[in-house]
Every structure is written in C-alpha cells, then in structure tokens.
N, CA, C and O of each residue as an XYZ file, in Angstrom:
972
protein
N     106.901    151.936     59.146
C     105.670    152.342     60.595
C     106.763    151.829     61.960
O     107.395    150.781     62.093
N     106.687    152.781     62.664
C     107.760    152.412     63.894
C     106.874    151.328     64.937
O     105.758    151.591     65.386
N     107.549    150.210     65.174
C     106.573    149.438     66.179
C     106.940    149.987     67.537
O     107.980    150.597     67.791
N     105.799    149.652     68.526
C     105.758    150.172     69.748
C     106.287    149.204     70.570
O     105.648    148.154     70.495
N     107.240    149.171     71.344
C     107.772    148.453     72.237
C     106.463    148.225     73.406
O     105.464    148.918     73.602
N     106.928    146.965     74.065
C     105.952    146.403     75.117
C     106.754    147.191     76.097
O     107.932    147.543     76.032
N     105.564    147.454     77.320
C     106.147    147.854     78.493
C     107.022    147.167     79.162
O     106.695    145.983     79.078
N     108.136    147.317     79.895
C     108.974    146.557     80.438
C     108.393    145.889     81.868
O     107.591    146.480     82.589
N     108.882    144.688     82.123
C     108.526    144.041     83.254
C     108.079    145.138     84.486
O     106.953    145.271     84.966
N     109.354    145.899     84.850
C     109.131    146.933     85.994
C     108.104    147.836     86.201
O     107.528    148.184     87.232
N     107.945    148.227     84.781
C     106.373    149.067     84.502
C     105.484    148.501     84.783
O     104.689    148.890     85.639
N     105.356    147.214     84.008
C     103.926    146.431     84.227
C     104.042    145.976     85.644
O     102.893    145.747     86.023
N     104.581    145.825     86.251
C     104.539    145.243     87.778
C     104.138    146.486     88.647
O     103.294    146.319     89.528
N     104.673    147.678     88.458
C     104.049    148.747     88.899
C     102.760    149.333     88.823
O     102.205    149.961     89.725
N     102.297    149.076     87.635
C     100.896    149.309     87.770
C      99.873    148.538     87.999
O      98.683    148.759     87.773
N     100.591    147.238     88.651
C      99.707    146.263     89.272
C     100.128    146.116     90.711
O      99.619    145.160     91.297
N     100.790    146.724     91.258
C     101.515    146.955     92.661
C     100.460    146.787     93.638
O     100.614    146.042     94.606
N      99.375    147.452     93.431
C      98.324    147.206     94.277
C      97.817    145.869     94.748
O      97.287    145.717     95.848
N      98.004    144.889     93.855
C      97.687    143.589     93.845
C      98.645    142.795     94.646
O      98.258    141.799     95.257
N     100.040    143.240     94.677
C     100.976    142.388     95.039
C     101.111    142.692     96.435
O     101.178    143.879     96.755
N     101.176    141.520     97.588
C     101.694    141.593     98.694
C     103.415    141.259     98.798
O     103.914    140.196     98.427
N     104.182    142.420     99.391
C     105.404    141.969     99.429
C     105.743    141.503    100.402
O     106.742    140.787    100.333
N     105.129    141.675    101.645
C     105.432    141.252    103.196
C     104.244    140.350    103.676
O     103.423    140.665    104.537
N     104.282    139.358    103.082
C     103.234    138.204    103.399
C     103.293    137.557    105.095
O     102.357    137.007    105.676
N     104.465    137.777    105.557
C     104.551    137.592    106.720
C     103.910    138.337    107.824
O     103.595    137.851    108.911
N     103.732    139.666    107.413
C     103.279    140.671    108.274
C     101.595    140.449    108.137
O     100.847    141.007    108.940
N     101.147    139.713    107.210
C      99.620    139.592    107.482
C      99.195    138.426    107.944
O      97.997    138.165    108.055
N     100.312    137.474    108.310
C      99.884    136.286    109.196
C      98.822    136.439    110.150
O      99.047    137.449    110.817
N      97.685    135.828    110.525
C      96.772    135.869    111.006
C      95.779    137.418    110.850
O      94.911    137.832    111.619
N      96.282    138.019    109.597
C      95.317    139.242    109.553
C      94.777    139.322    108.135
O      94.346    140.392    107.707
N      94.786    138.402    107.518
C      94.369    138.511    105.967
C      93.112    138.766    105.477
O      92.983    139.025    104.281
N      91.993    138.727    106.350
C      90.823    139.307    106.077
C      90.687    140.636    106.236
O      89.612    141.091    105.845
N      91.665    141.590    106.817
C      91.775    142.811    106.967
C      91.883    143.402    105.287
O      91.701    144.585    104.998
N      92.135    142.584    104.526
C      92.215    142.898    102.925
C      90.632    143.205    102.502
O      90.257    144.156    101.816
N      89.812    142.176    103.075
C      88.740    142.365    102.670
C      87.661    141.609    104.015
O      87.389    140.448    104.320
N      87.275    142.957    104.553
C      86.469    142.584    106.161
C      85.390    141.407    105.670
O      85.151    140.416    106.360
N      84.958    141.589    104.758
C      83.541    140.981    104.754
C      83.752    139.613    104.067
O      82.836    138.792    104.012
N      85.095    139.360    103.492
C      85.125    137.945    103.189
C      84.577    136.739    104.126
O      84.697    136.675    105.350
N      83.993    135.865    103.333
C      83.314    134.885    103.937
C      84.136    133.502    103.851
O      83.825    132.429    104.368
N      85.097    133.756    103.180
C      86.371    132.604    103.242
C      87.644    133.145    102.533
O      87.760    134.082    101.744
N      88.515    132.333    103.014
C      89.978    132.702    102.351
C      90.345    131.616    101.245
O      90.348    130.489    101.738
N      90.607    131.636    100.102
C      90.993    130.659     99.093
C      92.454    131.174     98.713
O      92.833    132.335     98.561
N      93.186    129.949     98.601
C      94.554    130.142     98.336
C      94.938    129.270     97.156
O      94.486    128.127     97.085
N      95.914    129.849     96.039
C      96.055    128.903     94.800
C      97.866    128.670     95.033
O      98.711    129.564     95.077
N      98.037    127.501     95.129
C      99.701    127.591     94.644
C     100.159    127.616     93.409
O      99.844    126.689     92.664
N     100.719    128.326     93.088
C     101.584    128.254     91.421
C     100.454    128.703     90.747
O      99.804    127.747     90.325
N      99.895    129.944     90.442
C      98.963    130.287     89.918
C      99.324    130.654     88.405
O      98.451    131.172     87.708
N     100.634    130.386     87.867
C     100.794    130.752     86.612
C     100.460    131.776     86.114
O     100.863    132.757     86.740
N      99.621    132.087     84.838
C      99.292    133.400     84.039
C      97.875    133.725     84.607
O      97.217    134.709     84.267
N      97.513    132.859     85.439
C      96.116    133.560     86.359
C      94.881    133.332     85.723
O      93.813    133.816     86.100
N      95.057    132.498     84.635
C      93.342    132.250     84.133
C      92.264    131.965     85.119
O      91.176    132.477     85.382
N      93.153    130.686     85.693
C      92.085    130.013     86.835
C      91.835    131.005     87.700
O      90.665    131.345     87.871
N      92.918    131.668     88.423
C      92.755    132.586     89.581
C      91.767    133.654     89.303
O      90.863    133.830     90.119
N      91.855    134.498     88.069
C      91.264    135.499     87.485
C      89.408    135.189     87.469
O      88.514    135.981     87.766
N      89.305    133.792     87.022
C      88.053    133.593     86.655
C      87.403    133.393     87.872
O      86.463    134.104     88.227
N      87.910    132.329     88.634
C      87.633    131.547     90.248
C      87.294    132.785     91.060
O      86.157    132.799     91.533
N      88.069    133.809     91.300
C      87.795    135.143     92.054
C      86.607    135.678     91.578
O      85.746    135.947     92.415
N      86.376    135.891     90.374
C      85.288    136.581     89.745
C      84.195    135.950     90.005
O      83.235    136.688     90.226
N      83.928    134.381     90.077
C      82.898    133.577     90.536
C      82.754    133.594     91.837
O      81.845    132.840     92.184
N      83.400    134.279     92.924
C      83.541    134.207     94.211
C      83.793    135.665     94.766
O      84.734    135.938     95.512
N      82.975    136.450     94.380
C      83.153    137.581     94.581
C      83.379    138.073     96.509
O      83.955    139.068     96.950
N      82.599    136.810     97.383
C      82.621    137.102     98.614
C      83.830    136.178     99.377
O      83.793    135.787    100.543
N      84.771    135.970     98.512
C      86.097    135.315     98.923
C      87.101    136.107     99.069
O      87.196    136.993     98.220
N      87.927    136.065     99.928
C      89.619    136.405     99.661
C      90.301    135.480     98.837
O      90.220    134.274     99.073
N      91.060    135.990     97.759
C      91.711    134.993     96.834
C      92.877    135.487     96.824
O      93.154    136.612     96.408
N      94.028    134.284     97.509
C      95.293    134.590     97.425
C      96.014    133.733     96.670
O      95.930    132.548     96.992
N      96.823    134.064     95.586
C      98.030    133.302     94.657
C      99.125    133.713     94.572
O      99.589    134.817     94.287
N      99.666    132.493     94.910
C     101.303    132.344     94.856
C     101.699    131.857     93.661
O     101.179    130.977     92.975
N     102.841    132.622     93.438
C     103.672    132.289     91.875
C     104.972    132.917     91.970
O     105.101    134.079     92.355
N     106.415    131.809     91.460
C     107.318    132.224     91.847
C     108.209    132.905     90.760
O     109.377    133.250     90.940
N     107.347    133.079     89.366
C     107.824    133.297     88.022
C     107.122    134.735     87.745
O     105.918    134.920     87.569
N     108.055    135.620     87.747
C     107.595    137.202     87.823
C     106.815    137.172     86.917
O     105.635    137.309     87.242
N     107.156    136.971     85.314
C     106.502    137.152     84.137
C     105.353    136.562     84.248
O     104.366    137.228     83.935
N     105.174    135.247     84.691
C     103.558    134.755     84.596
C     102.900    135.556     85.663
O     101.785    135.974     85.349
N     103.356    135.890     86.931
C     102.560    136.634     87.695
C     102.273    137.868     87.333
O     101.336    138.268     88.024
N     102.684    138.775     86.472
C     102.754    140.047     85.810
C     101.161    139.886     84.997
O     100.270    140.718     85.169
N     101.012    138.686     84.113
C     100.211    138.442     83.668
C      98.903    138.056     84.065
O      97.857    138.323     83.474
N      99.074    137.272     85.332
C      98.197    136.925     86.280
C      97.533    138.232     86.610
O      96.339    138.329     86.329
N      98.103    139.181     87.131
C      97.869    140.283     87.972
C      97.307    141.280     86.726
O      96.334    141.916     87.131
N      97.631    141.574     85.405
C      96.861    142.205     84.823
C      95.668    141.567     84.661
O      94.796    142.394     84.392
N      95.188    140.272     84.716
C      94.401    139.772     84.036
C      93.121    140.262     85.142
O      92.028    140.716     84.803
N      93.594    140.032     86.505
C      92.602    140.303     87.567
C      92.329    141.848     87.368
O      91.134    142.120     87.250
N      93.192    142.886     87.311
C      93.149    144.191     87.062
C      91.988    144.419     85.890
O      91.032    145.186     86.006
N      92.230    143.734     84.941
C      91.492    144.239     83.737
C      89.933    143.837     83.979
O      89.029    144.521     83.498
N      89.703    142.750     84.711
C      88.452    142.307     85.194
C      87.860    143.313     86.309
O      86.709    143.260     86.742
N      88.987    144.367     86.751
C      88.471    145.213     87.884
C      88.200    144.493     89.136
O      87.444    144.971     89.982
N      88.876    143.192     89.308
C      88.749    142.546     91.029
C      89.456    143.136     92.146
O      90.564    143.669     92.209
N      88.655    142.941     92.923
C      89.232    143.722     94.640
C      89.424    142.603     95.503
O      89.841    142.858     96.633
N      89.162    141.191     95.139
C      89.447    140.600     95.708
C      90.402    139.330     95.819
O      90.245    138.286     96.454
N      91.308    139.700     95.103
C      92.543    138.932     94.686
C      93.437    139.570     94.807
O      93.506    140.726     94.389
N      94.525    138.844     95.535
C      96.073    139.496     95.751
C      96.996    138.291     95.232
O      96.606    137.253     94.697
N      98.339    138.685     95.523
C      99.384    137.733     94.920
C     100.458    137.915     95.815
O     100.624    139.022     96.327
N     101.250    136.918     96.083
C     102.457    136.207     96.690
C     103.435    136.109     95.858
O     103.160    135.386     94.901
N     104.730    136.668     95.845
C     105.882    136.182     95.289
C     106.365    135.572     96.159
O     107.045    136.245     96.934
N     106.262    134.159     96.425
C     106.824    133.538     97.615
C     106.909    132.067     97.445
O     106.659    131.621     96.325
N     107.269    131.146     98.523
C     107.366    129.679     98.227
C     106.455    128.971     99.149
O     106.058    129.447    100.213
N     106.149    127.813     98.685
C     105.047    127.055     99.536
C     105.533    126.345    100.528
O     104.678    125.903    101.295
N     106.760    126.061    100.792
C     107.484    125.491    102.052
C     107.287    126.594    103.313
O     107.462    126.318    104.500
N     106.844    128.030    102.730
C     106.953    128.984    103.997
C     105.274    129.470    104.351
O     104.919    130.493    104.937
N     104.357    128.303    103.748
C     103.069    128.933    103.995
C     102.643    128.903    105.553
O     101.574    129.488    105.729
N     103.140    128.437    106.573
C     103.252    128.447    108.048
C     103.494    129.808    108.376
O     102.783    130.402    109.186
N     104.597    130.416    107.710
C     105.062    131.795    108.157
C     104.165    132.795    107.621
O     104.083    133.824    108.292
N     103.418    132.722    106.478
C     102.518    133.693    105.867
C     101.027    133.428    106.351
O     100.198    134.332    106.250
N     100.669    132.128    106.903
C      99.131    131.984    107.343
C      99.035    131.585    108.360
O      99.635    130.521    108.520
N      98.301    132.125    109.561
C      98.076    131.509    110.764
C      97.191    130.150    110.641
O      96.645    129.839    109.582
N      97.094    129.318    111.905
C      96.198    128.253    111.963
C      94.971    128.445    111.746
O      94.345    129.217    112.472
N      94.360    127.776    110.689
C      92.980    127.526    110.174
C      92.363    128.868    109.874
O      91.265    129.332    110.180
N      93.523    129.437    109.088
C      92.950    130.556    108.475
C      92.608    130.882    106.951
O      92.294    131.946    106.417
N      92.785    129.554    106.420
C      92.406    129.223    104.862
C      91.277    128.231    104.911
O      91.156    127.424    105.833
N      90.511    128.312    103.963
C      89.126    127.517    103.842
C      89.379    126.741    102.692
O      88.872    125.620    102.737
N      90.227    127.104    101.344
C      89.980    126.043    100.372
C      91.796    126.647     99.815
O      92.320    127.761     99.835
N      92.193    125.555     99.459
C      93.490    125.329     98.887
C      93.648    124.455     97.287
O      93.403    123.266     97.082
N      94.145    125.512     96.279
C      94.157    124.847     95.209
C      95.573    124.664     94.666
O      96.485    125.491     94.674
N      95.572    123.387     94.183
C      97.180    122.928     93.574
C      96.649    122.231     92.310
O      96.134    121.119     92.191
N      96.929    123.235     91.347
C      96.582    123.101     89.687
C      97.812    122.834     89.158
O      98.679    123.707     89.161
N      98.090    121.289     88.512
C      99.342    121.027     87.578
C     100.723    121.481     87.907
O     101.548    122.144     87.277
N     100.726    120.863     89.217
C     102.288    121.353     89.818
C     103.425    120.161     89.312
O     103.170    118.986     89.047
N     104.493    120.711     89.275
C     105.644    119.913     88.979
C     105.578    118.522     89.618
O     105.428    118.253     90.809
N     105.731    117.656     88.522
C     105.627    116.365     89.408
C     106.560    115.532     89.704
O     106.365    114.348     89.979
N     107.906    116.230     89.659
C     108.921    115.840     90.013
C     109.157    114.132     89.919
O     109.041    113.404     90.905
N     109.414    113.773     88.919
C     109.226    112.255     88.569
C     110.166    111.555     89.253
O     109.886    110.453     89.726
N     111.380    112.103     89.388
C     112.313    111.213     89.823
C     112.050    111.096     91.300
O     111.557    111.954     92.031
N     112.632    109.401     91.740
C     112.064    109.289     93.317
C     112.982    109.908     94.350
O     112.622    110.113     95.510
N     114.128    110.181     93.899
C     114.975    110.873     95.048
C     114.654    112.510     95.384
O     115.249    113.207     96.205
N     113.421    112.946     94.410
C     112.746    114.288     94.503
C     111.607    114.084     94.930
O     110.928    115.110     94.892
N     111.057    113.158     95.347
C     109.569    112.968     95.826
C     109.365    113.822     96.760
O     108.248    114.336     96.695
N     110.092    114.212     97.705
C     109.765    115.134     98.751
C     109.209    116.508     98.403
O     108.477    117.152     99.154
N     109.707    116.989     96.934
C     109.460    118.002     96.454
C     108.000    118.269     95.896
O     107.546    119.373     95.598
N     107.346    117.038     95.811
C     105.971    116.961     95.163
C     105.166    117.737     96.417
O     105.301    117.592     97.632
N     104.209    118.684     95.592
C     103.070    119.287     96.517
C     102.401    118.552     97.178
O     101.946    118.938     98.254
N     102.153    117.217     96.667
C     101.342    116.204     97.224
C     101.641    115.309     98.026
O     100.882    114.441     98.457
N     103.185    115.520     98.370
C     103.801    114.424     99.069
C     103.252    114.774    100.682
O     103.051    115.904    101.129
N     103.131    113.884    101.177
C     102.627    113.546    102.778
C     103.272    114.932    103.795
O     102.654    115.334    104.780
N     104.089    115.301    103.514
C     104.785    116.065    104.486
C     104.342    117.372    104.071
O     104.105    118.164    104.984
N     104.150    117.837    102.666
C     103.628    119.178    102.237
C     102.060    118.812    102.536
O     101.463    119.767    103.033
N     101.401    117.846    102.377
C      99.785    118.074    103.244
C      99.934    118.168    104.373
O      98.844    118.561    104.788
N     100.803    118.029    105.447
C     100.754    118.064    106.490
C     101.040    119.625    106.815
O     100.446    120.340    107.622
N     101.998    119.916    106.053
C     102.391    121.582    106.105
C     101.097    122.267    106.051
O     100.839    123.039    106.974
N     100.035    122.061    104.877
C      98.580    122.646    104.719
C      97.559    122.552    105.833
O      96.632    123.313    106.113
N      98.036    121.224    106.497
C      97.137    121.029    107.563
C      97.243    122.201    108.591
O      96.212    122.582    109.146
N      98.318    122.726    108.839
C      98.570    123.850    109.909
C      98.017    124.994    109.370
O      97.863    125.918    110.169
N      97.600    125.222    107.970
C      96.879    126.522    107.781
C      95.364    126.530    107.325
O      94.553    127.438    107.144
N      95.311    125.194    107.215
C      93.768    124.863    107.030
C      92.696    124.640    108.028
O      92.926    123.862    108.954
N      91.551    125.236    107.944
C      90.555    125.032    108.958
C      89.963    123.799    108.775
O      89.742    123.339    107.655
N      89.690    123.232    109.817
C      89.123    121.780    110.207
C      87.929    121.600    109.058
O      87.121    122.528    109.083
N      87.718    120.756    108.233
C      86.916    120.584    107.193
C      87.277    121.454    105.809
O      86.543    121.426    104.821
N      88.426    122.175    105.876
C      88.811    122.799    104.829
C      89.351    121.711    103.637
O      89.865    120.613    103.854
N      89.115    122.265    102.461
C      89.651    121.302    101.199
C      90.890    121.915    100.491
O      91.238    123.094    100.546
N      91.540    120.824     99.762
C      92.426    121.060     98.822
C      91.768    120.614     97.427
O      91.274    119.487     97.461
N      91.697    121.142     96.487
C      91.399    120.790     95.321
C      92.453    120.521     94.341
O      93.022    121.516     93.892
N      92.820    119.390     93.929
C      93.918    119.020     93.150
C      93.614    118.516     91.540
O      92.778    117.678     91.203
N      94.163    118.965     91.015
C      94.457    119.085     89.328
C      95.339    118.633     88.822
O      96.364    119.298     88.978
N      95.504    117.270     87.927
C      97.036    117.271     87.453
C      96.561    116.358     86.162
O      95.629    115.554     86.154
N      97.481    116.706     85.031
C      97.577    115.761     83.750
C      98.444    114.616     84.110
O      98.767    113.918     83.149
N      98.789    114.344     84.990
C     100.059    113.519     85.493
C      99.263    112.188     85.919
O      98.640    112.190     86.981
N      99.281    111.082     85.115
C      98.727    109.941     85.615
C      99.330    109.183     87.172
O      98.718    108.846     88.185
N     100.788    109.114     86.805
C     101.508    108.689     87.779
C     101.645    109.716     89.214
O     101.702    109.246     90.350
N     101.683    111.156     88.909
C     101.349    111.982     90.176
C     100.396    111.732     90.777
O     100.451    111.634     92.003
N      99.305    111.567     90.124
C      97.935    111.446     90.652
C      97.600    110.223     91.297
O      96.903    110.368     92.301
N      97.899    109.085     90.999
C      97.867    107.904     91.740
C      98.769    107.930     93.032
O      98.419    107.427     94.099
N     100.003    108.593     92.812
C     100.672    108.749     93.851
C      99.753    109.696     94.921
O      99.305    109.083     95.890
N      99.526    110.749     94.846
C      98.770    111.618     95.542
C      97.591    110.859     96.433
O      97.327    111.151     97.599
N      96.989    109.910     95.714
C      95.741    109.511     96.150
C      96.154    108.753     97.641
O      95.558    108.736     98.718
N      97.303    108.208     97.250
C      97.822    107.624     98.602
C      98.607    108.554     99.868
O      98.948    108.276    101.018
N      98.667    109.379     99.303
C      99.310    110.457    100.160
C      98.286    111.511    101.007
O      98.624    112.164    101.995
N      97.169    111.509    100.475
C      96.232    112.338    101.274
C      95.605    111.734    102.457
O      95.343    112.441    103.430
N      95.325    110.372    102.443
C      94.654    109.957    103.640
C      95.759    109.700    104.921
O      95.542    109.626    106.130
N      96.958    109.601    104.196
C      98.366    109.383    105.214
C      98.118    110.660    105.926
O      98.055    110.733    107.153
N      97.968    111.753    105.048
C      98.293    113.222    106.073
C      96.897    113.418    106.785
O      96.941    114.293    107.650
N      95.902    112.924    106.656
C      94.812    112.954    107.437
C      93.461    114.179    106.804
O      92.881    115.151    107.287
N      93.427    113.326    105.287
C      92.392    113.969    104.562
C      91.538    113.011    104.072
O      92.104    112.036    103.578
N      90.037    113.009    104.064
C      89.240    112.344    103.183
C      88.763    112.458    101.892
O      87.773    113.180    101.773
N      89.241    111.889    100.797
C      89.136    111.969     99.593
C      87.768    111.854     98.901
O      86.886    111.137     99.374
N      87.610    112.536     97.824
C      86.027    112.625     97.306
C      86.373    113.215     95.896
O      87.497    113.551     95.523
N      85.091    113.289     95.109
C      85.256    113.824     93.759
C      86.467    113.233     93.152
O      86.999    114.006     92.356
N      86.952    112.306     93.262
C      87.950    111.502     92.423
C      87.540    111.242     91.088
O      86.487    110.651     90.847
N      88.338    111.663     90.183
C      87.880    111.362     88.751
C      89.475    111.375     88.089
O      90.358    112.041     88.630
N      89.723    110.577     86.882
C      90.465    110.398     86.024
C      90.296    110.726     84.879
O      91.083    110.345     84.012
N      89.350    111.423     84.622
C      88.795    112.228     83.384
C      87.805    113.333     83.751
O      86.577    113.271     83.694
N      88.436    114.173     84.069
C      87.203    115.425     84.531
C      86.290    115.741     83.419
O      85.070    115.818     83.559
N      86.935    115.924     82.283
C      85.967    116.388     81.133
C      85.603    115.696     80.053
O      85.447    116.038     78.881
N      85.484    114.640     80.625
C      85.113    113.088     79.823
C      83.805    113.754     78.958
O      83.690    113.602     77.742
N      82.871    114.494     79.768
C      81.422    114.584     79.154
C      81.226    116.031     78.916
O      80.108    116.545     78.953
N      82.183    116.608     78.702
C      82.344    118.333     78.843
C      83.160    119.050     79.617
O      83.942    118.543     80.421
N      83.059    119.948     79.471
C      84.146    121.031     80.293
C      83.602    121.238     81.714
O      82.478    121.685     81.943
N      84.297    120.955     82.442
C      83.659    121.057     84.099
C      84.678    122.238     84.703
O      85.897    122.282     84.538
N      83.842    123.188     85.452
C      84.759    124.194     85.715
C      85.586    125.000     85.107
O      85.576    124.951     83.877
N      86.487    125.919     85.754
C      87.169    126.790     85.490
C      88.901    126.166     85.211
O      89.668    125.793     86.098
N      89.155    126.200     83.844
C      90.256    125.749     83.382
C      91.349    126.748     83.612
O      91.093    127.951     83.654
N      92.710    126.218     83.780
C      93.912    126.808     83.472
C      94.173    126.754     81.833
O      93.685    125.970     81.019
N      95.106    127.847     81.615
C      95.280    127.683     80.111
C      96.171    126.614     79.961
O      96.119    126.178     78.811
N      97.075    125.943     80.770
C      97.777    124.625     80.843
C      96.883    123.747     80.250
O      96.913    123.239     79.130
N      95.956    123.622     81.297
C      94.721    122.447     80.965
C      94.087    122.776     79.593
O      94.279    121.927     78.722
N      93.423    123.781     79.284
C      93.035    123.758     78.145
C      93.789    123.123     77.026
O      93.374    122.309     76.201
N      94.806    123.573     77.136
C      95.893    123.038     75.980
C      95.806    121.372     76.014
O      95.759    120.712     74.976
N      95.791    120.832     77.236
C      96.041    119.393     77.199
C      94.557    118.637     76.863
O      94.320    117.614     76.221
N      93.861    119.374     77.414
C      92.262    119.004     77.261
C      92.118    119.213     75.549
O      91.466    118.245     75.157
N      92.367    119.832     74.732
C      92.336    119.856     73.373
C      93.255    118.851     72.836
O      92.980    118.344     71.749
N      94.204    118.537     73.400
C      95.122    117.318     72.774
C      94.519    115.974     72.947
O      94.965    114.986     72.363
N      93.286    115.933     73.922
C      92.685    114.711     74.323
C      93.532    114.076     75.634
O      93.269    112.912     75.937
N      94.383    114.692     76.296
C      94.870    114.390     77.370
C      93.790    114.366     78.973
O      93.422    115.382     79.563
N      93.516    113.129     79.327
C      92.743    113.230     80.676
C      93.182    114.049     81.449
O      94.360    114.401     81.383
N      92.351    114.524     82.333
C      92.679    115.455     83.559
C      92.225    114.861     84.698
O      91.054    114.493     84.800
N      93.033    114.729     85.566
C      92.781    114.133     86.944
C      92.205    115.057     88.139
O      92.379    116.275     88.133
N      91.772    114.639     88.774
C      90.826    115.888     89.852
C      90.532    114.873     90.939
O      89.999    113.770     90.820
N      91.084    115.602     92.240
C      90.274    115.160     93.369
C      90.228    116.296     94.658
O      90.976    117.274     94.663
N      89.379    116.058     95.590
C      89.312    117.109     96.727
C      89.789    116.213     98.285
O      89.175    115.250     98.743
N      90.615    116.639     98.682
C      90.821    116.135    100.029
C      90.219    117.114    100.980
O      90.275    118.294    100.632
N      89.707    116.858    102.013
C      89.110    117.492    103.023
C      89.680    117.153    104.484
O      89.533    116.033    104.972
N      90.328    118.176    105.135
C      90.996    117.991    106.351
C      90.277    117.323    107.666
O      89.505    118.010    108.335
N      90.534    116.066    107.987
C      89.908    115.758    109.144
C      90.712    115.887    110.380
O      91.932    116.042    110.439
N      89.784    115.794    111.461
C      90.509    115.990    112.797
C      91.311    114.575    113.046
O      90.957    113.406    112.890
N      92.501    115.149    113.482
C      93.404    114.115    114.033
C      94.244    114.611    115.556
O      94.733    115.726    115.737
N      94.250    113.573    116.456
C      94.832    113.943    117.574
C      95.743    112.386    118.026
O      95.340    111.236    118.206
N      96.864    112.896    118.081
C      97.578    114.201    117.805
C      97.749    114.531    116.308
O      97.617    113.662    115.445
N      98.066    115.895    116.012
C      98.656    115.983    114.976
C      99.708    115.497    114.124
O     100.783    115.288    114.685
N      99.618    115.234    112.679
C     100.714    114.640    112.445
C     102.077    115.562    112.208
O     102.054    116.678    111.690
N     103.284    114.871    112.694
C     104.367    115.851    112.986
C     104.751    116.670    111.533
O     104.828    115.938    110.546
N     104.896    117.526    111.410
C     105.548    118.244    110.148
C     107.082    118.445    110.403
O     107.682    118.714    111.443
N     107.533    118.225    109.102
C     109.264    118.389    109.268
C     109.475    119.526    108.135
O     109.206    119.393    106.941
N     110.062    120.774    108.822
C     110.251    121.731    108.154
C     111.064    121.584    106.872
O     112.043    120.848    106.993
N     110.869    122.121    105.680
C     111.303    122.003    104.294
C     112.224    122.987    103.995
O     111.989    124.183    104.169
N     113.313    122.528    103.533
C     114.538    122.944    103.329
C     114.535    124.187    102.040
O     114.340    123.927    100.853
N     114.751    125.315    102.499
C     114.877    126.280    101.371
C     113.747    126.296    100.281
O     113.042    125.301    100.112
N     113.581    127.494     99.513
C     112.641    127.523     98.290
C     113.129    126.434     97.057
O     114.296    126.249     96.713
N     112.031    125.829     96.542
C     112.396    124.784     95.521
C     113.613    125.446     94.432
O     114.512    124.783     93.915
N     113.435    126.543     94.292
C     114.765    126.956     93.352
C     116.041    126.793     93.317
O     116.794    126.983     92.362
N     116.347    126.352     94.623
C     117.427    125.989     95.304
C     118.079    124.715     95.111
O     119.301    124.594     95.194
N     117.162    123.604     94.814
C     117.193    122.136     94.576
C     117.315    122.039     93.339
O     116.698    122.696     92.501
N     118.322    121.008     93.101
C     118.437    120.283     91.687
C     117.179    120.250     90.815
O     116.054    120.178     91.308
N     117.408    120.304     89.535
C     116.300    120.058     88.526
C     116.198    118.631     88.356
O     117.224    118.011     88.077
N     114.869    117.895     88.514
C     114.781    116.614     88.267
C     115.275    115.700     87.328
O     115.578    116.444     86.395
N     115.522    114.664     87.016
C     116.006    113.884     85.930
C     115.099    113.261     85.596
O     114.797    112.191     86.126
N     114.377    113.872     84.506
C     113.082    112.939     83.847
C     113.345    111.735     83.274
O     112.350    111.087     82.950
N     114.551    111.195     83.032
C     114.933    110.080     82.792
C     115.010    108.884     83.513
O     115.072    107.702     83.173
N     114.990    109.476     84.604
C     115.133    108.531     86.174
C     113.531    107.421     86.312
O     112.663    107.305     85.447
N     113.565    106.960     87.248
C     112.321    106.082     87.482
C     111.214    106.859     87.763
O     111.244    107.913     88.399
N     110.101    106.261     87.222
C     108.711    107.113     86.932
C     108.411    107.072     88.665
O     108.960    106.393     89.533
N     107.392    108.015     88.759
C     106.641    107.922     90.295
C     105.983    106.228     90.442
O     106.109    105.517     91.439
N     105.261    105.847     89.132
C     104.600    104.763     89.550
C     105.683    103.706     89.896
O     105.429    102.930     90.817
N     106.973    103.594     89.185
C     108.023    102.644     89.599
C     108.388    102.786     90.976
O     108.282    101.855     91.774
N     108.860    104.048     91.313
C     109.670    104.517     92.607
C     108.630    104.107     93.975
O     109.012    103.711     95.076
N     107.225    104.338     93.522
C     106.581    103.822     94.936
C     106.047    102.773     95.144
O     105.605    102.517     96.264
C-alpha cells in the first residue's frame, strides 16, 4: 500500500492564505476594517500551534483576534486549526514583537496575550525578554488606557522578574498566581501548557492593566528581529541571580 505524502508547507499555506496578513503595516489604525462589528481587538504574541488562539477566538466571536508567530511550521498548524473551526474573527502575522508600533496605532489594542515566551535566562540577554520594562513600554504605545496584558509562564524566575517590571512600565498588577491550575484547569491552555501541567509543573499567571502616566515613559527602539540576536547561553547566570 502506497503511503500518501503530506501536503508541503507552501500548499498548506496557500489553503490558509485568507487568514494571513502579509502587509500588517498597511492595516495600522485600520484593523477593525477586517471585522467592523468587533467590540475589541485582542493580540497574541507567539501563538505557536494555535490551540490557545483558536479556542480563545472561538469563545469571543465579537472580538477581532490577531496572532503573531515567526515559525512558519507552527503558524500553519495554528491557521489550520482556526480554519477547521470555521473562524472568521482571527488573522495571523508573520512578524516581530519589536515592530508592534509599526503594525498598530496608539490605543488600537484592548488585550495582549504573552504565553510561555522565551525566558532568555542570561543577564546579558535580559532586554530580549518580552516582559522587560522596555517591551512593556512598547506595548503601552498600542494598548488603550485600561487595556490588559495577560501573561503566563512556567518559568518561576521569569515570572518573579516580570512582576517587578510591570509596575515600572505603568501597569497595575492583578490576578497574580504561582499555581494557576492548583484546583483544576483554569481557562484555555496552550499545547505547551498542557504538557507541563501534566508533569505537575506550576503555571504562573498575572494580568497587567495599563494606567495613565504623564509623561509617558520613554520607549527605546529595539534593534532588529529576535532571530538576528545570538541565542542565550542557558548555562549562564539565572534570571533570579542576575536581577
């Protein structure tokens, strides 16, 4: 019996083409045109294979959901998941978090999700962490006042570091937990999250709410996509020791 080959990435991408935004800068200030009745815009950084993306977008049909992912193989799986559910309120960007202010206008985003980002444990790479103060200031440039960042990680040191960063960038913290699923599964899981939950690894979560600041904290432009930076040396000083 002859084995059927899986469709190649290009063919699979073409089938999901209607979900991919290839020119995100052209939508700056106009994202709601993709869903004129959208009551809010939700943005996810690093959606991976899209389990969280698809299920969250399905649960909030009145929201416009934008997911960013830099790994094509993962993004295709995420788009296929959304397509299989027949979702019309979710779109994808193959882009970089450092360029968010080029993709979105001020106060255009209501919710921002950061799930299980790279902890960049070396002190010399701390500015690459998506919860570094400068990244959090970057997000202020696209979040509305009162907008929220929902952050989850299995990395204890990154979480403790992040709790210190949010207030410095003008966010009020709430819903802080160091064991989210202690009494049963809470909310939508990512594939990665389920794996570590089953291993008994505690999941950390918090919500940062953007507060008014006058003057606004200064944002320092971030150099280039993360892929152009050297990979972190995981043998070096841990986040807790470095900070």
